Wavefront OBJ file of the C-alpha trace (Angstrom):
o trace
v 52.041 -55.800 -114.970
v 50.681 -56.210 -118.679
v 47.299 -55.003 -117.920
v 48.808 -51.890 -115.983
v 50.846 -51.150 -119.161
v 47.926 -51.356 -121.246
v 45.938 -48.964 -119.059
v 48.822 -46.463 -118.957
v 49.200 -46.616 -122.634
v 45.344 -46.108 -123.134
v 45.429 -42.907 -120.923
v 48.443 -41.704 -122.587
v 46.744 -42.039 -125.989
v 43.790 -40.163 -124.612
v 46.037 -37.381 -123.749
v 47.715 -36.938 -127.001
v 46.201 -34.627 -129.771
v 43.287 -36.255 -131.505
v 42.877 -36.197 -135.104
v 40.248 -33.540 -135.002
v 42.496 -31.214 -132.846
v 45.496 -32.024 -135.193
v 43.408 -30.482 -137.979
v 43.507 -27.026 -136.474
v 45.104 -23.571 -137.359
v 45.286 -19.991 -136.353
v 46.237 -17.456 -139.026
v 48.261 -14.552 -137.518
v 48.115 -11.192 -139.018
v 50.701 -10.669 -141.722
v 53.447 -8.157 -141.224
v 53.216 -5.018 -143.149
v 56.917 -4.709 -144.637
v 56.184 -1.683 -146.992
v 58.512 1.072 -146.696
v 55.950 3.572 -145.711
v 54.138 1.132 -143.398
v 50.795 2.320 -144.605
v 49.512 -1.089 -145.982
v 48.559 -2.593 -142.727
v 44.918 -2.929 -143.459
v 45.947 -4.824 -146.706
v 48.307 -7.200 -144.873
v 45.730 -7.813 -142.234
v 43.215 -8.255 -144.963
v 45.327 -11.003 -146.692
v 45.455 -12.951 -143.425
v 41.890 -12.440 -142.796
v 40.714 -13.658 -146.196
v 43.120 -16.689 -145.865
v 41.619 -17.375 -142.806
v 38.066 -17.072 -144.118
v 38.899 -19.541 -147.127
v 40.482 -22.031 -144.546
v 37.207 -21.662 -142.475
v 35.044 -23.362 -145.184
v 36.990 -26.560 -145.136
v 35.124 -29.325 -143.436
v 36.706 -30.873 -140.345
v 39.279 -28.137 -140.139
v 39.227 -26.098 -136.800
v 40.108 -22.502 -137.937
v 40.428 -19.766 -134.982
v 38.397 -16.727 -135.728
v 39.909 -13.372 -136.528
v 39.501 -11.787 -132.978
v 41.597 -14.296 -131.224
v 44.111 -14.779 -133.939
v 44.821 -11.025 -134.348
v 44.938 -10.563 -130.479
v 48.538 -11.325 -130.836
v 49.452 -8.673 -133.369
v 52.670 -6.906 -132.562
v 53.515 -9.232 -129.629
v 56.783 -11.044 -129.794
v 55.458 -14.587 -128.633
v 56.685 -17.912 -129.576
v 54.308 -19.736 -131.777
v 54.110 -22.670 -129.291
v 52.807 -20.450 -126.751
v 50.260 -18.860 -129.006
v 49.160 -22.331 -130.219
v 48.765 -23.332 -126.600
v 46.517 -20.324 -125.915
v 44.629 -20.843 -128.826
v 44.402 -24.594 -128.714
v 45.484 -25.264 -132.388
v 48.270 -27.575 -133.851
v 49.314 -25.203 -136.559
v 50.130 -21.561 -137.122
v 50.068 -19.597 -140.470
v 52.151 -16.453 -140.521
v 53.610 -14.225 -143.199
v 54.486 -10.835 -144.415
v 53.688 -8.535 -147.261
v 55.666 -6.032 -149.091
v 53.949 -3.700 -151.761
v 55.610 -1.330 -154.109
v 53.394 0.153 -156.523
v 51.426 -2.598 -158.128
v 54.125 -5.203 -157.198
v 53.753 -7.512 -154.277
v 55.982 -9.820 -152.461
v 54.186 -12.255 -150.013
v 55.828 -14.763 -147.879
v 53.795 -17.431 -145.962
v 54.931 -20.089 -143.715
v 53.101 -22.992 -141.966
v 54.408 -24.021 -138.413
v 53.641 -26.841 -136.057
v 52.954 -25.471 -132.690
v 54.107 -28.685 -130.909
v 57.739 -28.161 -131.763
v 57.908 -24.993 -133.767
v 58.953 -26.959 -137.120
v 58.238 -25.360 -140.387
v 55.844 -27.653 -142.387
v 55.632 -25.334 -145.470
v 56.860 -21.995 -146.891
v 56.729 -20.096 -149.998
v 57.484 -16.647 -151.405
v 55.423 -14.955 -154.068
v 56.487 -12.092 -156.407
v 53.435 -11.132 -158.196
v 51.513 -8.157 -159.531
v 48.664 -6.721 -157.345
v 46.056 -8.147 -159.956
v 47.198 -11.616 -158.956
v 46.362 -11.302 -155.305
v 43.372 -13.587 -155.526
v 45.360 -16.224 -157.274
v 47.938 -15.912 -154.389
v 45.566 -16.338 -151.757
v 43.968 -19.411 -153.671
v 47.206 -21.077 -153.852
v 48.300 -20.316 -150.130
v 45.006 -21.700 -148.679
v 45.298 -24.841 -151.133
v 48.903 -25.517 -149.832
v 48.152 -25.117 -146.548
v 45.295 -27.562 -146.567
v 47.369 -30.106 -148.428
v 49.922 -29.698 -145.738
v 47.534 -30.294 -142.759
v 45.143 -32.876 -144.089
v 45.996 -33.642 -147.776
v 44.264 -32.830 -150.859
v 40.822 -31.625 -150.678
v 37.923 -33.070 -152.875
v 37.178 -30.824 -155.881
v 33.880 -29.850 -154.604
v 35.348 -28.558 -151.183
v 38.181 -26.892 -153.041
v 35.755 -25.078 -155.326
v 33.799 -24.034 -152.324
v 36.857 -22.677 -150.617
v 38.208 -20.543 -153.480
v 34.993 -19.694 -155.283
v 33.176 -16.964 -153.109
v 35.347 -13.849 -153.416
v 35.396 -10.877 -155.779
v 37.829 -10.200 -158.721
v 37.526 -6.489 -157.890
v 40.478 -5.376 -155.903
v 38.934 -2.024 -154.756
v 35.536 -3.800 -153.485
v 37.808 -6.347 -151.706
v 39.712 -3.567 -149.929
v 36.527 -1.891 -148.941
v 35.246 -5.412 -147.451
v 38.397 -5.922 -145.571
v 38.110 -2.397 -143.902
v 34.678 -3.346 -142.973
v 35.461 -6.662 -141.397
v 38.267 -5.022 -139.202
v 35.573 -2.795 -137.540
v 33.091 -5.358 -136.425
v 34.794 -7.131 -133.601
v 34.599 -4.443 -130.936
v 30.864 -4.061 -131.418
v 31.126 -0.235 -130.954
v 28.045 1.453 -132.729
v 30.119 4.018 -134.477
v 32.509 1.421 -135.860
v 29.631 -0.835 -137.018
v 28.217 2.026 -138.972
v 31.477 2.624 -140.632
v 31.807 -1.122 -141.477
v 28.369 -1.125 -143.008
v 29.586 1.866 -145.144
v 32.505 -0.107 -146.305
v 30.355 -3.103 -147.178
v 27.917 -0.951 -149.185
v 30.874 0.719 -151.028
v 32.016 -2.849 -151.853
v 28.598 -3.517 -153.278
v 28.644 -0.451 -155.282
v 32.084 -1.478 -156.721
v 31.024 -5.187 -157.370
v 27.296 -5.702 -157.450
v 27.878 -9.508 -157.366
v 29.866 -9.740 -154.207
v 27.890 -12.048 -152.189
v 30.104 -11.940 -149.168
v 29.895 -8.071 -149.007
v 25.995 -8.402 -149.118
v 25.955 -10.949 -146.451
v 28.251 -8.849 -144.171
v 26.176 -5.836 -144.804
v 23.116 -7.713 -143.647
v 24.881 -8.862 -140.557
v 26.226 -5.722 -139.716
v 22.813 -4.069 -139.907
v 21.398 -6.672 -137.477
v 24.261 -5.800 -135.083
v 23.579 -2.108 -135.455
v 19.845 -2.751 -134.565
v 20.857 -4.856 -131.581
v 22.975 -2.094 -130.038
v 20.680 0.851 -130.914
v 17.223 0.821 -132.391
v 16.047 -0.708 -135.516
v 14.377 1.601 -138.201
v 12.014 0.281 -140.876
v 14.693 1.583 -143.663
v 17.534 -0.375 -141.993
v 15.350 -3.520 -141.778
v 14.285 -3.188 -145.361
v 18.027 -2.912 -146.365
v 19.041 -5.794 -144.397
v 16.261 -7.951 -145.953
v 17.427 -7.005 -149.311
v 21.038 -7.668 -148.910
v 20.255 -11.110 -147.225
v 18.160 -12.204 -150.250
v 20.707 -10.947 -152.800
v 23.553 -12.758 -151.025
v 21.589 -16.038 -151.014
v 20.672 -15.420 -154.879
v 24.317 -15.122 -155.502
v 25.894 -17.578 -153.560
v 23.330 -20.411 -152.155
v 26.523 -22.128 -150.684
v 27.692 -19.072 -148.706
v 27.585 -19.971 -144.900
v 27.371 -16.296 -143.656
v 24.553 -15.663 -146.211
v 22.538 -18.376 -144.479
v 23.401 -17.097 -141.061
v 22.316 -13.443 -141.937
v 19.012 -15.153 -143.119
v 18.771 -16.876 -139.776
v 19.196 -13.500 -137.901
v 16.511 -12.069 -140.050
v 14.076 -14.974 -139.448
v 14.980 -14.824 -135.587
v 14.249 -10.964 -135.521
v 10.679 -11.603 -136.959
v 10.021 -14.463 -134.500
v 10.355 -17.567 -136.888
v 12.477 -19.641 -134.591
v 11.799 -22.766 -136.574
v 13.144 -21.194 -139.814
v 16.003 -19.676 -138.011
v 17.170 -22.926 -136.511
v 17.304 -24.364 -139.982
v 19.152 -21.589 -141.355
v 21.765 -21.426 -138.618
v 22.217 -25.322 -139.091
v 22.613 -24.793 -142.621
v 24.943 -21.891 -142.237
v 27.382 -23.438 -139.682
v 27.474 -26.522 -141.995
v 28.686 -24.325 -144.671
v 30.903 -22.063 -142.398
v 31.994 -24.628 -139.860
v 34.622 -22.000 -138.185
v 32.232 -18.836 -138.236
v 32.009 -18.535 -134.407
v 29.461 -15.892 -134.335
v 26.999 -18.502 -136.120
v 27.399 -20.759 -133.113
v 27.090 -17.953 -130.745
v 23.765 -16.751 -132.311
v 22.367 -20.145 -132.785
v 23.139 -20.783 -128.999
v 21.287 -17.676 -128.118
v 18.178 -18.836 -129.896
v 18.428 -22.432 -128.379
v 19.166 -21.207 -124.753
v 17.022 -18.071 -124.317
v 14.271 -18.159 -126.975
v 13.501 -21.846 -127.270
v 14.511 -22.561 -123.500
v 16.839 -25.470 -124.166
v 20.105 -24.819 -122.172
v 21.310 -28.286 -122.678
v 21.506 -27.650 -126.622
v 22.341 -23.965 -126.200
v 25.390 -24.253 -123.992
v 27.354 -26.561 -126.336
v 26.826 -23.991 -129.128
v 28.393 -21.268 -126.885
v 31.146 -23.582 -126.011
v 31.789 -24.346 -129.709
v 31.880 -20.490 -130.370
v 34.381 -20.134 -127.562
v 36.687 -22.687 -128.702
v 36.916 -20.984 -132.302
v 37.310 -17.764 -130.791
v 38.568 -18.084 -127.135
v 39.884 -14.503 -126.810
v 36.807 -12.747 -128.396
v 35.178 -10.422 -125.740
v 31.790 -10.870 -127.680
v 31.874 -14.694 -127.282
v 33.270 -14.512 -123.813
v 30.449 -12.133 -122.655
v 27.887 -14.394 -124.331
v 29.212 -17.502 -122.667
v 29.399 -15.561 -119.078
v 25.853 -14.646 -119.582
v 24.775 -18.067 -120.212
v 26.467 -19.336 -117.190
v 24.567 -16.820 -114.915
v 21.432 -17.905 -116.456
v 22.284 -21.445 -115.704
v 22.797 -20.735 -112.155
v 26.543 -20.241 -112.068
v 26.459 -16.637 -111.235
v 29.628 -16.229 -109.286
v 31.503 -17.982 -112.032
v 30.048 -15.502 -114.631
v 31.036 -12.638 -112.470
v 34.592 -13.874 -112.142
v 34.869 -14.341 -115.860
v 33.471 -10.881 -116.727
v 36.013 -9.343 -114.031
v 38.832 -11.290 -115.930
v 37.614 -10.031 -119.241
v 37.451 -6.468 -117.918
v 41.000 -6.579 -116.635
v 42.245 -7.638 -120.215
v 39.829 -4.995 -121.920
v 39.453 -2.032 -119.583
v 36.087 -0.025 -120.091
v 34.867 -2.182 -122.791
v 31.138 -1.276 -123.012
v 29.672 -4.731 -123.928
v 31.554 -6.160 -120.861
v 30.662 -3.313 -118.445
v 27.192 -3.618 -119.746
v 26.987 -7.442 -118.840
v 28.748 -6.754 -115.538
v 25.895 -4.392 -114.603
v 23.460 -7.121 -115.319
v 25.266 -9.682 -113.311
v 25.609 -7.557 -110.216
v 22.098 -6.839 -110.691
v 21.100 -10.558 -110.525
v 23.378 -10.838 -107.411
v 21.270 -7.999 -105.722
v 24.272 -5.488 -105.600
v 22.576 -2.097 -106.602
v 25.831 -0.184 -105.899
v 28.063 -2.255 -108.293
v 25.482 -2.456 -110.981
v 25.017 1.167 -111.124
v 28.743 1.754 -111.363
v 28.982 -0.667 -114.160
v 26.070 1.023 -115.813
v 27.734 4.606 -115.461
v 30.976 3.125 -117.068
v 29.139 1.642 -119.849
v 27.290 4.708 -120.691
v 30.352 6.972 -120.378
v 32.025 4.877 -122.947
v 29.066 4.049 -125.254
v 26.177 6.487 -124.558
v 23.536 4.564 -126.669
v 19.905 4.408 -125.900
v 19.902 0.547 -124.890
v 22.613 1.181 -122.508
v 20.675 4.014 -120.799
v 17.446 2.010 -120.789
v 19.254 -0.892 -119.081
v 20.236 1.398 -116.374
v 16.370 2.416 -115.899
v 15.460 -1.184 -115.682
v 18.019 -1.965 -112.935
v 16.644 1.071 -111.060
v 13.202 -0.285 -111.495
v 14.353 -3.755 -110.441
v 15.337 -2.190 -106.977
v 12.239 -0.117 -106.518
v 14.050 3.251 -107.048
v 11.061 4.779 -108.443
v 12.127 8.394 -108.396
v 15.442 7.614 -110.151
v 13.661 5.412 -112.482
v 11.590 8.436 -113.494
v 14.724 10.686 -113.905
v 16.248 7.964 -115.926
v 13.224 7.719 -118.289
v 13.058 11.448 -118.759
v 16.614 11.308 -119.778
v 15.829 8.683 -122.361
v 12.910 10.556 -123.841
v 14.880 13.692 -123.900
v 18.011 12.139 -125.403
v 15.974 9.800 -127.841
v 12.661 11.459 -128.614
v 11.777 9.016 -131.257
v 12.185 5.950 -128.859
v 9.142 3.499 -128.752
v 10.295 2.149 -125.358
l 1 2 3 4 5 6 7 8 9 10 11 12 13 14 15 16 17 18 19 20 21 22 23 24 25 26 27 28 29 30 31 32 33 34 35 36 37 38 39 40 41 42 43 44 45 46 47 48 49 50 51 52 53 54 55 56 57 58 59 60 61 62 63 64 65 66 67 68 69 70 71 72 73 74 75 76 77 78 79 80 81 82 83 84 85 86 87 88 89 90 91 92 93 94 95 96 97 98 99 100 101 102 103 104 105 106 107 108 109 110 111 112 113 114 115 116 117 118 119 120 121 122 123 124 125 126 127 128 129 130 131 132 133 134 135 136 137 138 139 140 141 142 143 144 145 146 147 148 149 150 151 152 153 154 155 156 157 158 159 160 161 162 163 164 165 166 167 168 169 170 171 172 173 174 175 176 177 178 179 180 181 182 183 184 185 186 187 188 189 190 191 192 193 194 195 196 197 198 199 200 201 202 203 204 205 206 207 208 209 210 211 212 213 214 215 216 217 218 219 220 221 222 223 224 225 226 227 228 229 230 231 232 233 234 235 236 237 238 239 240 241 242 243 244 245 246 247 248 249 250 251 252 253 254 255 256 257 258 259 260 261 262 263 264 265 266 267 268 269 270 271 272 273 274 275 276 277 278 279 280 281 282 283 284 285 286 287 288 289 290 291 292 293 294 295 296 297 298 299 300 301 302 303 304 305 306 307 308 309 310 311 312 313 314 315 316 317 318 319 320 321 322 323 324 325 326 327 328 329 330 331 332 333 334 335 336 337 338 339 340 341 342 343 344 345 346 347 348 349 350 351 352 353 354 355 356 357 358 359 360 361 362 363 364 365 366 367 368 369 370 371 372 373 374 375 376 377 378 379 380 381 382 383 384 385 386 387 388 389 390 391 392 393 394 395 396 397 398 399 400 401 402 403 404 405 406 407 408 409 410 411 412 413 414 415 416
């Protein structure tokens, strides 16, 4: 009996929240309580920046923006949200702005029982916004895992701008990146570059501008001018803030693009060490390991880590599904992509993946349907070329020629 009791207690202990899981949080979008309801980007941005600061804390799992913000406007219990995101804590709040006066309320909630662990209201001037963010992030960390060492606290609060206008431009840019739509990514780049103009020492804006350019090149076609700007922004970000994780990840993306995989690996490792909750860093590092180095055993855990940090992100889910297909789990990948599309109808990056998966299965009809849906929603050069390759795969030579002619007509400067 005693042995059985010990065994049951051990199993029960295994099923309880581990210390690592207990140190986890999602930051929900703050409510815009202003009279005109026209400050949503600012209230969202306050949550985004607080999330970003928390993500620099070692050993604290912070859910990425895409997944945290998926619950915006939904009346759901925090316990349910915590279960869906796999976190022990939720930070929520509200912002009311009147002229240059702010009222910010923030509260930390334990998701296991809905208990409020910490809350505070701030009545300050707009000029104090950065101090408020520092206070909120510091108090939240104290409530979850105790006081931070001085070096970690400085890293958490020391990488932002003091220019409010530059900060607002940065927030507008960040909000446009998750959907990976080319037009939105170009707008995001414009906001990051405007932030740089307003504050030439804003390292985070340089890093995100470089990352945005890399994404634009991935979904369209790189130009020498864009590549040059990406390189300049990456170098400047590293000069201004050598401990900025996103700057090292931007550098890793640059090295990957020029074929320096060894250098890219080191930069990714450094980047995710400095920004341990930046899901895209794990995703891109996983792509290098899985596809370019050919090491699925190391690549898949990177995708899984990205997914744990951003479980509702279409981009991360698509990347993981693609890896599953390439690991021989095609039907599982197709089922996953179908679920994603059911939740995000017509999403171009999802239908693009679905076309590829149906091509791997040998289903030309379904593949072409997915291609046509992708092109209808995102008529870019890579999407059209993907369709041409699928036709070639199935030996439809006449259709391939017509498809290639359309590419040449629509994109006369293409080198493909």
